[in-house]
N, CA, C and O atoms as a MOPAC input file, in Angstrom:
PM7 MOZYME 1SCF
protein

 N      0.82700 1    -1.33200 1    -0.05900 1
 C     -0.08200 1     0.07500 1    -0.06900 1
 C      0.98300 1     1.27200 1    -0.06400 1
 O      1.97200 1     1.41200 1     0.65600 1
 N      0.52800 1     2.02100 1    -0.99400 1
 C      1.40900 1     3.35900 1    -0.89600 1
 C      0.46300 1     4.34700 1    -0.10900 1
 O     -0.74700 1     4.38100 1    -0.33100 1
 N      1.10600 1     5.17300 1     0.85300 1
 C      0.15000 1     6.09900 1     1.58400 1
 C      1.07000 1     7.51400 1     1.36500 1
 O      2.29900 1     7.56300 1     1.42300 1
 N      0.34800 1     8.40800 1     1.15500 1
 C      0.61100 1     9.88900 1     1.18900 1
 C      0.31100 1    10.52900 1     2.47100 1
 O     -0.81000 1    10.51600 1     2.97900 1
 N      1.26300 1    11.04700 1     2.94200 1
 C      0.97500 1    11.90100 1     4.27500 1
 C      1.28200 1    13.46200 1     3.74700 1
 O      2.38700 1    13.79500 1     3.31900 1
 N      0.29900 1    14.23800 1     3.82800 1
 C      0.24200 1    15.66800 1     3.26800 1
 C      0.33900 1    16.59900 1     4.50900 1
 O     -0.27600 1    16.35500 1     5.54700 1
 N      1.02400 1    17.51500 1     4.36900 1
 C      1.20900 1    18.23100 1     5.79200 1
 C      1.79800 1    19.59900 1     4.92100 1
 O      2.15800 1    19.55300 1     3.74400 1
 N      1.80800 1    20.90200 1     5.84700 1
 C      2.40800 1    22.21700 1     5.43000 1
 C      2.96500 1    22.78500 1     6.65200 1
 O      3.13500 1    22.11200 1     7.66900 1
 N      3.33100 1    24.37800 1     6.52400 1
 C      3.76600 1    24.78100 1     7.57900 1
 C      4.95600 1    24.13600 1     8.16400 1
 O      5.77800 1    23.77400 1     7.32200 1
 N      5.25700 1    23.90100 1     9.40300 1
 C      6.21900 1    23.14100 1     9.92300 1
 C      6.26000 1    21.65500 1     9.99800 1
 O      7.16000 1    21.12800 1    10.65200 1
 N      5.54100 1    21.07400 1     9.50800 1
 C      5.28400 1    19.52200 1     9.10800 1
 C      4.87400 1    18.98300 1    10.52200 1
 O      4.90700 1    17.75400 1    10.59100 1
 N      4.48200 1    19.66100 1    11.70200 1
 C      4.47600 1    18.81100 1    12.90500 1
 C      3.42100 1    17.68300 1    12.82100 1
 O      3.64700 1    16.56400 1    13.28200 1
 N      2.42200 1    17.97200 1    12.30000 1
 C      1.28800 1    17.07900 1    12.24700 1
 C      1.59800 1    15.69600 1    11.19400 1
 O      1.15100 1    14.56700 1    11.40000 1
 N      2.35300 1    16.04300 1    10.18900 1
 C      2.83900 1    15.11500 1     9.25200 1
 C      3.73200 1    14.22800 1     9.92400 1
 O      3.59400 1    13.00500 1     9.92700 1
 N      4.88900 1    15.01700 1    10.64200 1
 C      5.88200 1    14.33200 1    11.32700 1
 C      5.20800 1    13.27600 1    12.25100 1
 O      5.63000 1    12.12000 1    12.25900 1
 N      4.35500 1    13.59600 1    12.88700 1
 C      3.61200 1    12.75400 1    14.02900 1
 C      2.69000 1    11.57900 1    13.44000 1
 O      2.54900 1    10.50700 1    14.02900 1
 N      2.04400 1    11.90700 1    12.15100 1
 C      1.52200 1    10.78100 1    11.87900 1
 C      2.47200 1     9.75500 1    10.88400 1
 O      2.19600 1     8.56000 1    10.77700 1
 N      3.43000 1    10.27900 1    10.29400 1
 C      4.58100 1     9.44100 1     9.81700 1
 C      5.16000 1     8.52900 1    10.75500 1
 O      5.26500 1     7.32600 1    10.52000 1
 N      5.61200 1     9.18400 1    12.01700 1
 C      6.19500 1     8.10300 1    13.00500 1
 C      5.09900 1     7.27000 1    13.49700 1
 O      5.40500 1     6.08100 1    13.58200 1
 N      3.80100 1     7.59300 1    13.87400 1
 C      2.91300 1     6.34200 1    14.22700 1
 C      2.62700 1     5.45300 1    13.22300 1
 O      2.50600 1     4.27300 1    13.55200 1
 N      2.47100 1     5.80800 1    11.87800 1
 C      2.17800 1     4.72000 1    10.92900 1
 C      3.42400 1     3.82300 1    10.50200 1
 O      3.25700 1     2.81300 1     9.81800 1
 N      4.56600 1     4.20000 1    10.89800 1
 C      5.62200 1     3.57500 1    10.71700 1
 C      5.94500 1     2.58200 1    11.91000 1
 O      6.31300 1     1.41400 1    11.78000 1
 N      5.77500 1     3.14400 1    12.88200 1
 C      5.87100 1     2.11900 1    14.35600 1
 C      4.71800 1     1.12600 1    14.18600 1
 O      4.90600 1    -0.04100 1    14.53100 1
 N      3.50300 1     1.51600 1    13.66500 1
 C      2.45400 1     0.53100 1    13.85600 1
 C      2.36700 1    -0.48500 1    12.74300 1
 O      2.16400 1    -1.69100 1    12.88500 1
 N      2.57600 1     0.27400 1    11.44400 1
 C      2.72300 1    -0.56000 1    10.22000 1
 C      3.78600 1    -1.25700 1     9.65900 1
 O      3.71300 1    -2.19200 1     8.86100 1
 N      4.96900 1    -0.64000 1    10.22000 1
 C      6.15400 1    -1.61300 1     9.94900 1
 C      7.02600 1    -0.90600 1     8.73800 1
 O      6.62400 1     0.09300 1     8.14200 1
 N      8.14100 1    -1.49600 1     8.49100 1
 C      9.03500 1    -0.84100 1     7.50800 1
 C      8.69000 1    -1.13600 1     5.98100 1
 O      9.23800 1    -0.50600 1     5.07800 1
 N      7.88300 1    -1.99000 1     5.78200 1
 C      7.50300 1    -2.32600 1     4.34700 1
 C      6.20200 1    -1.54800 1     3.86200 1
 O      5.72600 1    -1.82600 1     2.76200 1
 N      5.76300 1    -0.81300 1     4.47600 1
 C      4.65900 1     0.08600 1     4.14400 1
 C      5.26600 1     1.26300 1     3.48100 1
 O      6.00700 1     1.97100 1     4.16200 1
 N      5.06000 1     1.55000 1     2.30400 1
 C      5.63500 1     2.87800 1     1.57500 1
 C      4.69300 1     3.99000 1     2.13000 1
 O      3.46500 1     4.06000 1     2.18600 1
 N      5.69600 1     4.84000 1     2.52400 1
 C      5.31500 1     6.20600 1     2.81900 1
 C      6.02200 1     7.40800 1     2.28700 1
 O      7.24500 1     7.54700 1     2.31000 1
 N      4.96000 1     8.47500 1     1.69000 1
 C      5.39900 1     9.51200 1     0.70300 1
 C      5.15800 1    10.75300 1     1.63900 1
 O      3.99400 1    11.03700 1     1.92200 1
 N      6.05800 1    11.40700 1     2.06900 1
 C      5.80000 1    12.64100 1     2.71200 1
 C      5.65600 1    13.73500 1     1.74000 1
 O      6.62100 1    14.10700 1     1.07200 1
 N      4.30800 1    14.34700 1     1.61700 1
 C      4.22300 1    15.58200 1     0.67500 1
 C      3.84300 1    16.57400 1     1.42300 1
 O      2.77300 1    16.63100 1     2.02900 1
 N      4.89500 1    17.58100 1     1.40800 1
 C      4.89700 1    18.99400 1     2.12000 1
 C      4.41200 1    20.00200 1     1.29000 1
 O      4.71300 1    19.96200 1     0.09700 1
 N      3.69000 1    20.92500 1     1.73500 1
 C      3.45100 1    22.23300 1     0.75600 1
 C      4.84600 1    23.12000 1     0.67900 1
 O      5.01200 1    24.02200 1    -0.14100 1
 N      5.72900 1    22.75400 1     1.57400 1
 C      6.99700 1    23.41400 1     1.54400 1
 C      8.02800 1    22.34900 1     2.11800 1
 O      7.77800 1    21.30500 1     2.72100 1
 N      9.34600 1    22.93600 1     1.73900 1
 C     10.49700 1    21.81600 1     1.95600 1
 C     10.64000 1    21.43300 1     3.44900 1
 O     11.09300 1    20.34900 1     3.81700 1
 N     10.14700 1    22.57200 1     4.41100 1
 C     10.48000 1    22.25300 1     5.90000 1
 C      9.56200 1    21.17500 1     6.29300 1
 O      9.89400 1    20.31600 1     7.10900 1
 N      8.21500 1    21.21500 1     5.62600 1
 C      7.29500 1    19.97800 1     6.08200 1
 C      7.70800 1    18.65700 1     5.33400 1
 O      7.44400 1    17.53500 1     5.76500 1
 N      8.25700 1    18.86600 1     4.38500 1
 C      8.75500 1    17.49800 1     3.72600 1
 C      9.93600 1    16.76200 1     4.27500 1
 O     10.13300 1    15.55500 1     4.13200 1
 N     10.85300 1    17.76800 1     5.04300 1
 C     11.96600 1    17.25700 1     5.51600 1
 C     11.66300 1    16.81200 1     6.94300 1
 O     12.27700 1    15.81500 1     7.32200 1
 N     10.92100 1    17.31700 1     7.69100 1
 C      9.88500 1    16.71600 1     8.93400 1
 C      9.60900 1    15.29800 1     8.86700 1
 O     10.06400 1    14.47200 1     9.65800 1
 N      8.69600 1    15.00000 1     7.70300 1
 C      8.37600 1    13.80400 1     7.62700 1
 C      9.35200 1    12.75600 1     7.08200 1
 O      9.23600 1    11.57000 1     7.39200 1
 N     10.19300 1    13.14700 1     6.37100 1
 C     11.46700 1    12.18800 1     5.98700 1
 C     12.13900 1    12.07300 1     7.16900 1
 O     12.19700 1    10.88500 1     7.48700 1
 N     12.70000 1    12.83200 1     8.00200 1
 C     13.11800 1    12.63800 1     9.40900 1
 C     12.46400 1    11.54900 1    10.23200 1
 O     13.11500 1    10.73400 1    10.88600 1
 N     10.99600 1    11.57900 1    10.16000 1
 C     10.12000 1    10.68900 1    10.91300 1
 C     10.00000 1     9.41600 1    10.54500 1
 O      9.45800 1     8.57600 1    11.26300 1
 N     10.60500 1     9.11400 1     9.14100 1
 C     10.52600 1     8.02900 1     8.66900 1
 C      9.80300 1     7.60200 1     7.33200 1
 O      9.65700 1     6.41700 1     7.03400 1
 N      9.41200 1     8.52700 1     6.63900 1
 C      8.79700 1     8.54600 1     5.29000 1
 C      9.96300 1     8.12000 1     4.04600 1
 O     11.06000 1     8.66000 1     3.89900 1
 N      9.43400 1     7.08500 1     3.27700 1
 C     10.32400 1     6.42800 1     2.17900 1
 C     11.01300 1     7.56600 1     1.51900 1
 O     12.23800 1     7.68900 1     1.53300 1
 N     10.14600 1     8.45100 1     0.90200 1
 C     10.55900 1     9.54000 1    -0.01200 1
 C      9.82400 1    10.84600 1     0.56600 1
 O      9.01000 1    10.85700 1     1.49000 1
 N     10.25600 1    11.87000 1    -0.12700 1
 C      9.52700 1    13.21200 1     0.44700 1
 C      9.62400 1    14.11800 1    -0.84700 1
 O     10.67700 1    14.06800 1    -1.48100 1
 N      8.65300 1    14.90300 1    -1.26500 1
 C      8.25400 1    16.15700 1    -2.06600 1
 C      7.84300 1    17.09200 1    -1.62000 1
 O      7.16700 1    17.02300 1    -0.59400 1
 N      8.10200 1    18.26600 1    -2.22100 1
 C      7.25100 1    19.45300 1    -1.97900 1
 C      6.75300 1    20.34000 1    -2.76400 1
 O      7.18700 1    20.40100 1    -3.91400 1
 N      5.80600 1    21.16600 1    -2.36000 1
 C      5.17500 1    22.04400 1    -3.49200 1
 C      3.89100 1    21.47900 1    -4.16800 1
 O      3.40500 1    20.35100 1    -4.08600 1
 N      3.47000 1    22.59200 1    -4.86800 1
 C      2.25000 1    22.27600 1    -5.61300 1
 C      2.35600 1    21.20300 1    -6.63500 1
 O      1.55400 1    20.26900 1    -6.62500 1
 N      3.22800 1    21.28200 1    -7.44700 1
 C      3.31600 1    20.24300 1    -8.48500 1
 C      3.62100 1    18.78300 1    -7.83200 1
 O      3.02400 1    17.84100 1    -8.35400 1
 N      4.43400 1    18.52200 1    -6.81200 1
 C      4.65300 1    17.18700 1    -5.96200 1
 C      3.19900 1    16.65700 1    -5.72400 1
 O      2.76500 1    15.56800 1    -6.10300 1
 N      2.53300 1    17.60800 1    -5.03700 1
 C      1.28700 1    17.08000 1    -4.68700 1
 C      0.28400 1    16.70800 1    -5.53200 1
 O     -0.44200 1    15.73400 1    -5.33300 1
 N      0.19400 1    17.67600 1    -6.76200 1
 C     -0.81200 1    17.29700 1    -7.90100 1
 C     -0.23700 1    16.11500 1    -8.54500 1
 O     -1.02100 1    15.24400 1    -8.92100 1
 N      0.90700 1    15.97500 1    -8.71000 1
 C      1.28000 1    14.75400 1    -9.53200 1
 C      1.30200 1    13.59600 1    -8.65500 1
 O      1.00100 1    12.57700 1    -9.27600 1
 N      1.55400 1    13.40000 1    -7.42300 1
 C      1.34100 1    12.17600 1    -6.81800 1
 C     -0.04400 1    11.80100 1    -6.01800 1
 O     -0.45000 1    10.68800 1    -5.68400 1
 N     -0.58200 1    12.97400 1    -5.83900 1
 C     -2.26600 1    12.60100 1    -5.43400 1
 C     -2.93300 1    11.25200 1    -5.98800 1
 O     -3.47400 1    10.37300 1    -5.31700 1
 N     -2.75800 1    11.30600 1    -7.40300 1
 C     -3.39700 1    10.22900 1    -8.12000 1
 C     -2.68300 1     8.86600 1    -8.05000 1
 O     -3.30800 1     7.90000 1    -8.48800 1
 N     -1.46100 1     8.67800 1    -7.55700 1
 C     -0.78000 1     7.74300 1    -7.61200 1
 C     -0.46300 1     7.01000 1    -6.47600 1
 O      0.47200 1     6.21000 1    -6.52000 1
 N     -1.19800 1     7.19400 1    -5.33600 1
 C     -1.19400 1     6.43400 1    -4.19100 1
 C     -2.50300 1     5.87100 1    -3.89100 1
 O     -3.50400 1     6.20900 1    -4.52300 1
 N     -2.52500 1     4.87900 1    -2.78400 1
 C     -3.59100 1     4.30000 1    -2.35700 1
 C     -4.53400 1     4.84800 1    -1.40200 1
 O     -5.74000 1     4.60700 1    -1.34200 1
 N     -3.80000 1     5.66500 1    -0.61400 1
 C     -4.09600 1     6.27800 1     0.67700 1
 C     -3.65400 1     7.76700 1     0.73700 1
 O     -2.54700 1     8.04200 1     0.27400 1
 N     -4.43300 1     8.75800 1     1.27200 1
 C     -3.85000 1    10.06800 1     1.47500 1
 C     -4.25000 1    10.27800 1     2.93000 1
 O     -5.43600 1    10.06200 1     3.17700 1
 N     -3.55500 1    10.61700 1     3.82300 1
 C     -3.68100 1    11.06600 1     5.12100 1
 C     -3.16100 1    12.51400 1     5.43100 1
 O     -2.13300 1    12.94100 1     4.90500 1
 N     -4.00900 1    13.34000 1     6.41800 1
 C     -3.61200 1    14.40100 1     6.98800 1
 C     -4.52500 1    15.09800 1     7.54200 1
 O     -5.52100 1    14.42100 1     7.79700 1
 N     -4.60400 1    16.25500 1     7.85800 1
 C     -5.89400 1    17.11700 1     8.58900 1
 C     -6.75900 1    17.42700 1     7.20400 1
 O     -6.35000 1    17.54000 1     6.04900 1
 N     -8.14500 1    17.52400 1     7.75900 1
 C     -9.10300 1    17.99500 1     6.80000 1
 C     -8.80700 1    19.23800 1     5.98200 1
 O     -9.35400 1    19.37400 1     4.88800 1
 N     -7.95700 1    20.16300 1     6.46000 1
 C     -7.34500 1    21.20700 1     6.06700 1
 C     -6.74300 1    21.03700 1     4.36400 1
 O     -6.72400 1    21.87900 1     3.46700 1
 N     -6.30900 1    19.68000 1     4.36700 1
 C     -5.61800 1    19.54600 1     2.96200 1
 C     -6.67000 1    19.43700 1     1.96800 1
 O     -6.22900 1    19.13300 1     0.85900 1
 N     -8.04100 1    19.60800 1     2.03500 1
 C     -8.93000 1    19.19200 1     0.66300 1
 C     -9.71100 1    20.67400 1     1.03300 1
 O    -10.88600 1    20.82300 1     0.69900 1
 N     -9.01900 1    21.67600 1     1.69800 1
 C     -9.66900 1    23.16500 1     1.56700 1
 C     -8.60000 1    23.70600 1     1.03500 1
 O     -7.47600 1    23.51400 1     1.50000 1
 N     -8.86100 1    24.52100 1    -0.11200 1
 C     -8.16600 1    25.67000 1    -0.91000 1
 C     -7.67700 1    26.81500 1     0.04300 1
 O     -8.38800 1    27.37800 1     0.87500 1
 N     -6.52600 1    27.03800 1    -0.17400 1
 C     -6.07600 1    28.06700 1     0.70200 1
 C     -5.88400 1    27.90600 1     2.07100 1
 O     -5.59900 1    28.93000 1     2.69100 1
 N     -5.97000 1    26.89500 1     2.66800 1
 C     -5.90900 1    26.50400 1     4.00300 1
 C     -4.37400 1    26.52200 1     4.40600 1
 O     -3.56800 1    26.97900 1     3.59600 1
 N     -4.01500 1    26.11700 1     5.43800 1
 C     -2.59100 1    26.15300 1     6.09000 1
 C     -1.85000 1    27.34100 1     5.84600 1
 O     -0.77700 1    27.42100 1     5.24800 1
 N     -2.62700 1    28.41200 1     6.44500 1
 C     -2.04800 1    29.67700 1     6.09000 1
 C     -1.74300 1    30.13900 1     4.59600 1
 O     -0.84800 1    30.93400 1     4.30900 1
 N     -2.50000 1    29.61300 1     3.79400 1
 C     -2.52700 1    29.86400 1     2.57700 1
 C     -1.42200 1    29.16600 1     1.60900 1
 O     -1.21500 1    29.35100 1     0.40900 1
 N     -0.89500 1    28.45300 1     2.37400 1
 C      0.21300 1    27.20500 1     1.32600 1
 C     -0.52700 1    26.36200 1     0.61500 1
 O      0.00200 1    25.91200 1    -0.40100 1
 N     -1.84500 1    25.95200 1     0.92900 1
 C     -2.40300 1    24.80300 1     0.20700 1
 C     -3.11000 1    25.51400 1    -0.81800 1
 O     -4.18800 1    26.04100 1    -0.54000 1
 N     -2.61300 1    25.59200 1    -2.00500 1
 C     -3.27700 1    26.10500 1    -3.32400 1
 C     -4.76200 1    25.33000 1    -3.58600 1
 O     -5.10900 1    24.26700 1    -3.07000 1
 N     -5.40900 1    26.02100 1    -4.37200 1
 C     -6.71800 1    25.38600 1    -4.99500 1
 C     -6.33300 1    24.02100 1    -5.73000 1
 O     -6.88200 1    22.93400 1    -5.54800 1
 N     -5.33400 1    24.28400 1    -6.55100 1
 C     -4.79400 1    22.96200 1    -7.34800 1
 C     -4.53500 1    21.86700 1    -6.42900 1
 O     -5.07700 1    20.78500 1    -6.65600 1
 N     -3.75600 1    22.01200 1    -5.39300 1
 C     -3.25600 1    21.09100 1    -4.44100 1
 C     -4.67800 1    20.55600 1    -3.56300 1
 O     -4.73700 1    19.35700 1    -3.28900 1
 N     -5.57300 1    21.27800 1    -3.22600 1
 C     -6.92500 1    20.66200 1    -2.73300 1
 C     -7.67500 1    19.85500 1    -3.63900 1
 O     -8.36600 1    18.88400 1    -3.33300 1
 N     -7.42600 1    20.48100 1    -5.15000 1
 C     -8.60900 1    19.79800 1    -5.96300 1
 C     -7.87700 1    18.46300 1    -6.18000 1
 O     -8.50200 1    17.40300 1    -6.14200 1
 N     -6.60600 1    18.51200 1    -6.39900 1
 C     -6.10300 1    17.13500 1    -6.82200 1
 C     -6.09100 1    16.15800 1    -5.72800 1
 O     -6.09800 1    14.98200 1    -6.09200 1
 N     -6.07500 1    16.39700 1    -4.42400 1
 C     -6.34100 1    15.60300 1    -3.31100 1
 C     -7.52800 1    15.02300 1    -3.28700 1
 O     -7.75600 1    13.82000 1    -3.41300 1
 N     -8.56600 1    16.20300 1    -3.06400 1
 C    -10.17100 1    15.78600 1    -2.94400 1
 C    -10.63100 1    14.81000 1    -4.34400 1
 O    -11.51200 1    13.95200 1    -4.29100 1
 N     -9.93300 1    15.10400 1    -5.42900 1
 C    -10.19600 1    14.17700 1    -6.78600 1
 C     -9.63200 1    12.78600 1    -6.75000 1
 O    -10.15500 1    11.81900 1    -7.30400 1
 N     -8.56400 1    12.76600 1    -6.07800 1
 C     -7.79800 1    11.56800 1    -6.22700 1
 C     -8.77500 1    10.35000 1    -6.07900 1
 O     -9.82800 1    10.58000 1    -5.48500 1
 N     -8.57200 1     9.19000 1    -6.50900 1
 C     -9.30500 1     8.01000 1    -6.29200 1
 C     -8.91000 1     7.34800 1    -4.93500 1
 O     -9.67600 1     6.58100 1    -4.35300 1
 N     -7.62200 1     7.69700 1    -4.44000 1
 C     -6.90500 1     7.25200 1    -3.20200 1
 C     -8.09100 1     7.56600 1    -2.08700 1
 O     -8.79600 1     8.57300 1    -2.16200 1
 N     -8.20400 1     6.66700 1    -1.14800 1
 C     -8.97400 1     6.92300 1    -0.04200 1
 C     -8.28100 1     8.12500 1     1.01300 1
 O     -7.10700 1     8.25300 1     1.35900 1
 N     -9.15700 1     8.71400 1     1.27300 1
 C     -8.59300 1     9.85200 1     2.17700 1
 C     -9.10700 1     9.73400 1     3.59200 1
 O    -10.32300 1     9.77300 1     3.78000 1
 N     -8.14900 1     9.57400 1     4.74100 1
 C     -8.29800 1     9.58600 1     5.97600 1
 C     -7.98700 1    10.83400 1     6.80400 1
 O     -6.81600 1    10.95300 1     7.16200 1
 N     -8.65300 1    11.55800 1     7.07900 1
 C     -8.37200 1    12.95300 1     7.44300 1
 C     -8.73000 1    13.17000 1     9.05400 1
 O     -9.69300 1    12.68000 1     9.64300 1
 N     -7.90400 1    13.86300 1     9.50000 1
 C     -8.08600 1    14.23500 1    11.10800 1
 C     -8.92300 1    15.44800 1    11.16500 1
 O     -8.47400 1    16.36100 1    10.47200 1
 N    -10.06000 1    15.72300 1    11.82500 1
 C    -10.91200 1    16.68200 1    11.99100 1
 C    -10.50300 1    17.84900 1    12.92900 1
 O    -11.18200 1    18.21100 1    13.89000 1
 N     -9.43400 1    18.34700 1    12.58600 1
 C     -8.96800 1    19.45400 1    13.30100 1
 C     -9.88800 1    20.66800 1    13.01500 1
 O    -10.31200 1    20.81600 1    11.87000 1
 N    -10.20500 1    21.51000 1    13.95400 1
 C    -11.09100 1    22.31200 1    13.81600 1
 C    -10.12400 1    23.75400 1    13.99400 1
 O    -10.11800 1    24.49300 1    14.97900 1
 N     -9.34700 1    23.90000 1    12.77600 1
 C     -8.55900 1    25.13600 1    12.60000 1
 C     -8.49800 1    25.61300 1    11.29000 1
 O     -9.05600 1    25.04800 1    10.35000 1
 N     -7.76600 1    26.75100 1    11.18700 1
 C     -7.98500 1    27.25100 1     9.72100 1
 C     -9.43900 1    27.74700 1     9.45800 1
 O     -9.65000 1    27.98400 1     8.26900 1
 N    -10.31100 1    27.92200 1    10.15900 1
 C    -11.41700 1    28.42100 1     9.71800 1
 C    -12.33600 1    27.25500 1     9.24400 1
 O    -13.36100 1    27.47400 1     8.59800 1
 N    -11.93700 1    26.04700 1     9.58300 1
 C    -12.73100 1    24.99700 1     9.34200 1
 C    -13.28000 1    24.33800 1    10.69000 1
 O    -12.54800 1    23.94500 1    11.59900 1
 N    -14.69400 1    24.27500 1    10.68700 1
 C    -15.50500 1    23.79900 1    11.98500 1
 C    -16.10000 1    22.75200 1    11.47400 1
 O    -16.98200 1    22.91800 1    10.63100 1
 N    -15.70900 1    21.42100 1    11.91200 1
 C    -16.59500 1    20.30200 1    11.59300 1
 C    -17.55300 1    19.93200 1    12.70700 1
 O    -17.21600 1    19.59800 1    13.84300 1
 N    -18.93100 1    20.04500 1    12.19000 1
 C    -19.85500 1    19.59500 1    13.54500 1
 C    -19.93800 1    18.13000 1    13.70200 1
 O    -19.67100 1    17.38800 1    12.75700 1
 N    -20.24100 1    17.75500 1    14.67400 1
 C    -20.29200 1    16.47900 1    15.00300 1
 C    -19.01200 1    15.64600 1    15.44900 1
 O    -19.02600 1    14.43700 1    15.67900 1
 N    -18.13200 1    16.30900 1    15.51600 1
 C    -16.67300 1    15.58500 1    16.06000 1
 C    -16.62800 1    16.02900 1    17.41600 1
 O    -17.35700 1    16.91200 1    17.86800 1
 N    -15.83600 1    15.45800 1    18.00100 1
 C    -15.72900 1    15.48000 1    19.56000 1
 C    -13.90200 1    16.22000 1    19.72700 1
 O    -12.92800 1    15.89500 1    19.04800 1
 N    -13.94800 1    17.06000 1    20.63800 1
 C    -12.67300 1    17.56000 1    20.90700 1
 C    -11.79900 1    16.66100 1    21.51200 1
 O    -11.93000 1    16.22000 1    22.65400 1
 N    -10.73600 1    16.34700 1    20.57900 1
 C     -9.83000 1    15.23800 1    21.26100 1
 C     -8.35000 1    15.92600 1    21.03500 1
 O     -8.22000 1    16.90800 1    20.30400 1
 N     -7.32100 1    15.35700 1    21.68400 1
 C     -5.90200 1    15.96200 1    21.51900 1
 C     -5.45400 1    15.23500 1    20.32300 1
 O     -5.75400 1    14.09900 1    19.95600 1
 N     -4.53200 1    16.27100 1    19.68400 1
 C     -3.94600 1    15.63200 1    18.14900 1
 C     -3.28700 1    14.38100 1    18.37900 1
 O     -3.31700 1    13.56700 1    17.45500 1
 N     -2.63900 1    14.04800 1    19.54900 1
 C     -2.05000 1    12.38400 1    19.55400 1
 C     -3.06000 1    11.58400 1    19.55400 1
 O     -2.93000 1    10.48800 1    19.00800 1
 N     -4.31900 1    11.95400 1    20.17700 1
 C     -5.28200 1    10.71300 1    20.01400 1
 C     -6.16100 1    10.67200 1    19.01200 1
 O     -6.96700 1     9.75400 1    18.86000 1
 N     -6.03800 1    11.82200 1    18.15600 1
 C     -6.66000 1    11.94300 1    16.75600 1
 C     -5.72700 1    11.12400 1    15.90500 1
 O     -6.27300 1    10.36400 1    15.10400 1
 N     -4.56000 1    11.14700 1    15.93900 1
 C     -3.45900 1    10.44500 1    15.06700 1
 C     -3.78200 1     9.00200 1    15.46900 1
 O     -3.92800 1     8.19100 1    14.55400 1
 N     -3.90000 1     8.62500 1    16.63900 1
 C     -3.88800 1     7.28600 1    16.86800 1
 C     -5.27900 1     6.57500 1    16.15700 1
 O     -5.32500 1     5.44600 1    15.66800 1
 N     -6.27200 1     7.45800 1    16.23300 1
 C     -7.43300 1     6.99800 1    15.51600 1
 C     -7.34800 1     6.94400 1    13.65800 1
 O     -8.01500 1     6.21800 1    12.92100 1
 N     -6.52300 1     7.75200 1    13.34700 1
 C     -6.16700 1     7.67600 1    11.89100 1
 C     -5.27600 1     6.66900 1    11.78400 1
 O     -5.46200 1     6.14700 1    10.68500 1
 N     -4.39900 1     6.12800 1    12.36700 1
 C     -3.46700 1     5.20200 1    12.21300 1
 C     -4.32500 1     3.86200 1    12.27500 1
 O     -4.08500 1     2.91200 1    11.52900 1
 N     -5.29700 1     3.86100 1    13.18000 1
 C     -6.12900 1     2.42100 1    13.22200 1
 C     -7.08800 1     2.47600 1    12.00000 1
 O     -7.34800 1     1.42800 1    11.40900 1
 N     -7.61000 1     3.62300 1    11.60900 1
 C     -8.11200 1     3.35500 1    10.49200 1
 C     -7.44500 1     2.94800 1     9.20000 1
 O     -8.00400 1     2.15800 1     8.43800 1
 N     -6.27600 1     3.46300 1     8.94000 1
 C     -5.30000 1     3.07500 1     8.02300 1
 C     -5.20200 1     1.48400 1     8.14200 1
 O     -5.59000 1     0.69600 1     7.28000 1
 N     -4.68800 1     1.19700 1     9.21100 1
 C     -4.50000 1    -0.33400 1     9.72600 1
 C     -5.69600 1    -1.07900 1     9.20700 1
 O     -5.52300 1    -2.06200 1     8.48700 1
 N     -6.93500 1    -0.65500 1     9.54200 1
 C     -7.93000 1    -1.75300 1     9.24200 1
 C     -8.10800 1    -1.41100 1     7.51500 1
 O     -8.29700 1    -2.38600 1     6.78700 1
 N     -8.05000 1    -0.17500 1     6.95400 1
 C     -8.17800 1    -0.23300 1     5.52200 1
 C     -7.28900 1    -1.17900 1     4.84000 1
 O     -7.66400 1    -1.94700 1     3.95400 1
 N     -5.95200 1    -1.07900 1     5.34700 1
 C     -5.02300 1    -1.97500 1     4.78500 1
 C     -5.23100 1    -3.39000 1     4.62800 1
 O     -4.85700 1    -4.06000 1     3.66500 1
 N     -5.97600 1    -3.87700 1     5.84000 1
 C     -6.32800 1    -5.34800 1     6.04300 1
 C     -7.29300 1    -5.50500 1     5.15700 1
 O     -7.16100 1    -6.42700 1     4.35200 1
 N     -8.38500 1    -4.72600 1     5.09500 1
 C     -9.60400 1    -5.01200 1     4.21800 1
 C     -9.31400 1    -5.09200 1     2.70300 1
 O     -9.70700 1    -6.02200 1     2.00000 1
 N     -8.40300 1    -3.76200 1     2.14000 1
 C     -8.41700 1    -3.75400 1     0.85200 1
 C     -7.41600 1    -4.55300 1     0.20200 1
 O     -7.60100 1    -4.86300 1    -0.97500 1
 N     -6.11700 1    -5.02500 1     0.95900 1
 C     -5.35500 1    -5.48800 1     0.36500 1
 C     -4.98900 1    -6.93200 1     1.09600 1
 O     -4.03300 1    -7.61300 1     0.72400 1
 N     -5.77500 1    -7.27000 1     2.06300 1
 C     -5.52200 1    -8.54300 1     2.51700 1
 C     -4.13000 1    -8.38400 1     3.32400 1
 O     -3.86200 1    -9.41800 1     3.93600 1
 N     -3.40300 1    -7.60000 1     3.44500 1
 C     -2.11900 1    -7.23300 1     4.04300 1
 C     -2.35600 1    -6.89500 1     5.37000 1
 O     -3.18400 1    -6.05900 1     5.73300 1
 N     -1.41100 1    -7.74100 1     6.30900 1
 C     -1.36400 1    -7.24100 1     7.75100 1
 C      0.17400 1    -6.63800 1     7.90600 1
 O      1.05300 1    -6.88400 1     7.08000 1
 N      0.35200 1    -5.90300 1     8.95400 1
 C      1.40100 1    -5.61400 1     9.22100 1
 C      2.12600 1    -6.49600 1     9.75100 1
 O      1.46900 1    -7.50600 1    10.00600 1
 N      3.62200 1    -6.59500 1    10.14400 1
 C      4.32700 1    -7.52100 1    10.38700 1
 C      4.02600 1    -7.95300 1    11.93000 1
 O      3.75500 1    -7.08900 1    12.76300 1
 N      4.08000 1    -9.18100 1    12.22700 1
 C      3.75800 1    -9.54800 1    13.64900 1
 C      4.56300 1    -8.90900 1    14.92800 1
 O      4.19400 1    -8.86100 1    16.10100 1
 N      5.81700 1    -8.42000 1    14.31500 1
 C      6.76400 1    -7.80200 1    15.55800 1
 C      6.07900 1    -6.49100 1    16.09100 1
 O      6.24000 1    -6.10500 1    17.24900 1
 N      5.14800 1    -5.70300 1    14.98200 1
 C      4.69300 1    -4.40200 1    15.34400 1
 C      3.14400 1    -4.46400 1    15.90100 1
 O      2.49100 1    -3.47300 1    16.22900 1
 N      2.70400 1    -5.78300 1    15.94100 1
 C      1.23000 1    -5.88300 1    16.48900 1
 C      1.31700 1    -5.91600 1    17.93300 1
 O      0.29300 1    -5.99300 1    18.61200 1

């Protein structure tokens, strides 16, 4: 399974997601860190992403080439992340056939009704569990036994 983690600004959310995905799913899962900028991409690479790429074209190019896209809900909202996420990026992510697993962060003037307020680490745990179940259901693959 090819998973793209998308983040911007300082890459802190993406870094946390990559770390937990790598710990939970093991070294054989391919993780691509896609940053709106080089700082975010670098943070995800340091956290264990297999590859990293930055900028609008990298996100537009790679969004249709992965099985799953993860990040905060802001990655499908044009001009979010302090204006770093362009309309082309948001459209490419939202239009991709990849399954999107998004954290409902109520930031960047996005308020998602019906969600409960939880800490970022807990939301990331929910995201990782959802990706794990998705991986098992869609591919029949399971993470290595040593990470279970």
